[in-house]
N, C-alpha and C positions, 0 to 999 in steps of 0.2 A: 760603447756608450749604452746606458741603460736609463730607464725612467720609471717612476713610480706614479701610477695614474690612479683616478677614483672614478668608478662607474657602479651604479646599482647599489651604493652604500658599502662597497667593498673596495680594497686597494689592492692593485697587482703590480708586481715588478716585471716590466717588459723589456725585451730587447728587439733588435731589428729582425723581421721576418719570424718572430714568434707567433704561435697560433694558440689562442686561449678561449675558453668558455666563460662568458660573462652573463649577467642577468639579461633578460630579454630586452632587445633594443627595437625602436620603430625603425623601419626601413626595409627596403627589398634587398634581395641577394645582389652583391656586386655594387651596393652603394657604399659611399665613404663616410666615415664618422671620425670626429675629433674628441679627444678625452681630455680632461682637466689634468694638468700635470702638478703633482705635489713636490717632486724632487727629481733633478737630473743628476745622474752619477757618472763617473768616469774620472779622469785625471784631476779635475777641478769641480767638485760637486756643487750644485746650487740647490739650496733649500728654500722652499717658498714659504710664504706667511699669509695665508695657508696655500697660495698658488704661486707657481714661478711665472713671472709676467713675461709675455710674448713666447713662451714655449708651447709646443703642441705636439701630440702624438696622432698620426693620421693612420687610420685602420680601414680594412675593407671587410664588408660582411660576407662571410663564406656561406653559412647556412643557419636556419633557424630549426629548433627541435625541442624535444621533451627528454628529460633525464630518466634514469631508472626509477622504477616504483618503489617508494618507501612505504611500508606498511605499519601502522599504529594499531596494535592489538591489546585490548584491555579486557581483562577477565576477573570476575570475582568468584572465588572458589565456593563450591557448594551451594551457590545461589542460582544457578542455571541462567546466568546472564553474562553477556560478553558484546563487545563492540569492535568492529573491524573497519578501519578507514585506510584508503590509499591516497597517495599523492604523487604527482609527476611534475617536477619543477620545469618550467619553460627556460630555455637558454638560447643564447646567440653566439655562434662561433665566429671569431674575427681574426684576421691576420694583420700584424703591425707592418705597415708599408714605409713609414719614416718617422724619425724622432728629430725634431728641429729645436734648437735652443733659442731661437728668435732673434 
């Protein structure tokens, strides 16, 4: 069985015991979080409008961190001008504990 969940403005297809990086979530390491279920897949799929009523995906927070640095470098030739900006996106790594249809 798999589920499509929504968190941080993105959608993820998850299965039991899957580990994924999502946008930064509030909570300590080891805390449990529940995600909104948009679809349950398997032998008899259930599609929500927009959410599947009674369904839930429970996850455990494994760690918080920052992604790799992304550098935005802008340069204008022959003008002796440039701008360099860096960014590191925050993320939360979670493990799917259970998928329940409700």
